[in-house]
C-alpha positions as CSV (number, residue, x, y, z in Angstrom):
1,M,0.0,0.1,-0.1
2,E,1.4,3.6,-0.4
3,M,1.9,6.1,2.1
4,R,-0.4,8.5,0.9
5,Q,-3.8,5.5,0.9
6,Y,-2.2,4.4,4.2
7,L,-2.6,8.0,5.7
8,I,-6.0,8.6,4.1
9,D,-7.4,5.0,5.5
10,T,-5.8,6.1,8.8
11,F,-7.3,9.5,8.9
12,Q,-10.7,7.7,8.3
13,Y,-10.4,5.6,11.0
14,N,-9.6,8.4,13.7
15,D,-12.8,10.0,12.3
16,R,-15.1,7.1,12.5
17,A,-13.3,6.2,16.0
18,N,-14.2,10.2,17.0
19,R,-16.8,10.5,16.2
20,Q,-18.0,7.2,18.2
21,T,-16.1,8.8,21.1
22,L,-18.0,12.2,20.6
23,E,-21.5,9.8,20.9
24,A,-20.4,8.5,24.0
25,I,-19.2,12.3,25.3
26,A,-22.5,13.1,24.9
27,T,-24.1,11.0,27.2
28,L,-21.5,12.1,30.1
29,P,-22.8,14.4,33.3
30,E,-19.4,15.9,33.2
31,K,-18.1,16.1,29.6
32,E,-15.8,19.4,30.1
33,S,-12.0,17.0,30.1
34,C,-13.3,15.4,27.2
35,V,-14.2,18.7,25.6
36,K,-11.1,20.2,26.2
37,F,-9.0,17.0,24.6
38,F,-11.4,16.8,22.0
39,S,-11.1,20.6,21.2
40,H,-7.1,19.9,21.4
41,M,-7.7,17.2,18.4
42,I,-9.1,19.5,16.4
43,N,-6.7,22.8,17.0
44,S,-3.7,20.4,16.6
45,Q,-4.7,19.5,13.3
46,K,-5.7,22.9,12.3
47,K,-2.6,24.5,13.7
48,W,-0.5,22.0,11.7
49,M,-2.3,22.3,8.4
50,A,-1.5,26.2,8.8
51,R,2.3,25.4,9.6
52,I,2.2,24.0,6.4
53,I,0.3,25.7,4.3
54,E,1.2,29.5,5.7
55,Y,4.5,29.2,6.2
56,P,6.3,31.2,7.2
57,N,3.5,33.8,8.1
58,N,1.6,31.3,9.8
59,P,-0.7,32.7,12.8
60,S,0.1,32.3,16.3
61,M,-2.1,29.3,17.4
62,S,-2.7,28.1,20.7
63,W,-2.8,24.0,20.9
64,W,-5.3,24.1,23.5
65,D,-7.0,26.8,22.8
66,P,-10.2,27.8,21.6
67,V,-12.3,25.0,24.0
68,Y,-14.8,24.2,21.6
69,T,-18.6,24.4,23.3
70,F,-19.7,20.2,22.7
71,E,-22.4,21.6,20.6
72,K,-19.5,22.6,18.4
73,L,-17.4,19.9,18.1
74,D,-18.9,17.7,15.6
75,E,-18.7,20.9,13.1
76,E,-15.4,22.0,14.2
77,W,-14.2,18.0,13.9
78,D,-15.4,17.6,10.7
79,S,-13.9,21.0,9.0
80,S,-10.1,20.0,10.8
81,I,-10.5,16.1,9.0
82,N,-11.8,17.0,5.9
83,T,-9.4,19.8,4.9
84,W,-6.8,17.0,5.9
85,L,-8.3,14.4,3.9
86,R,-8.6,17.0,0.9
87,F,-4.9,18.0,1.2
88,L,-3.7,14.1,1.7
89,E,-6.3,13.8,-1.9
90,E,-4.1,16.2,-4.1
91,K,-0.3,15.0,-3.1
92,T,1.4,12.5,-4.5
93,E,3.5,9.9,-3.1
94,A,6.7,12.2,-4.0
95,D,5.1,14.7,-2.1
96,L,4.5,13.3,1.3
97,N,7.9,12.8,1.2
98,Q,9.4,16.3,0.7
99,E,10.2,18.2,4.0
100,V,8.2,21.4,4.2
101,L,9.5,24.4,6.5
102,F,7.2,25.5,9.6
103,V,8.0,28.0,12.7
104,G,8.0,25.9,16.0
105,Y,7.5,26.4,19.6
106,D,10.4,28.1,20.3
107,G,10.1,30.6,17.0
108,G,12.8,28.5,15.4
109,T,12.4,26.6,11.7
110,F,11.6,23.7,11.7
111,A,11.5,20.7,8.9
112,A,9.6,17.7,8.7
113,K,8.3,15.3,6.2
114,L,4.6,16.2,4.9
115,K,3.8,12.1,5.5
116,D,5.2,12.3,9.1
117,I,3.1,15.5,10.3
118,A,0.3,13.0,9.1
119,L,1.3,9.9,11.0
120,Q,2.1,12.3,13.9
121,L,-1.9,13.7,14.0
122,N,-3.1,10.1,13.6
123,Y,-1.4,8.9,16.1
124,H,-1.8,12.0,18.3
125,N,-5.6,11.4,18.2
126,I,-5.3,7.6,19.2
127,H,-3.7,9.3,22.3
128,H,-5.9,11.5,23.4
129,R,-9.0,9.4,22.5
130,A,-7.2,7.1,24.7
131,Q,-7.9,9.6,27.5
132,M,-11.0,10.2,27.2
133,Q,-11.8,7.0,26.7
134,A,-10.5,6.2,30.3
135,L,-12.3,9.7,31.6
136,I,-15.8,8.2,30.0
137,R,-15.0,4.6,32.1
138,A,-14.3,7.0,35.2
139,Q,-17.5,8.2,34.9
140,G,-19.3,4.9,35.1
141,F,-19.8,4.5,31.0
142,E,-18.9,2.1,28.8
143,A,-16.5,3.4,25.9
144,P,-17.1,2.8,22.4
145,F,-15.1,-0.2,20.9
146,V,-12.7,1.9,18.9
147,D,-9.8,-0.5,17.9
148,Y,-8.9,-0.9,14.3
149,I,-8.7,-4.4,14.3
150,G,-12.8,-3.7,14.9
151,T,-13.0,-2.4,11.6
152,V,-11.6,-4.6,9.6
153,Y,-11.9,-8.1,11.2
154,R,-14.9,-10.8,9.6
155,K,-16.4,-13.5,11.8
156,V,-16.0,-16.9,9.1
157,E,-18.3,-19.3,10.5
């Protein structure tokens, strides 16, 4: 499988898993911590895209702010994930292996391959989704089954 398709598939997997997690968050009496993590995932996708597209004039953006209202999470998530999916659809394998420059945490210039930025975002989603699942369980609710294998296995009997 080509890296481009792997990245698209992984973003789509994370999209489905995050939407399932969002449905579970809707049932929680205490949503605040999950909303903060979910907002952070959205902001991270937006910030990395700004770093890539607008370098060196990318805006100063927070990884953690804004914290969206629960009601806005679905809309903001949809926008951030679809921006990345469209972006990847337009790229070639060669494009994904090119380094891009971005302004880093200390104001310095850094470089990374596009594929590594996309991989970071996907792994980052998995990390924070696990934190949200722990928060869901801590409130006595069952977290959704979002393991990757659940999207690809099949019963044969």
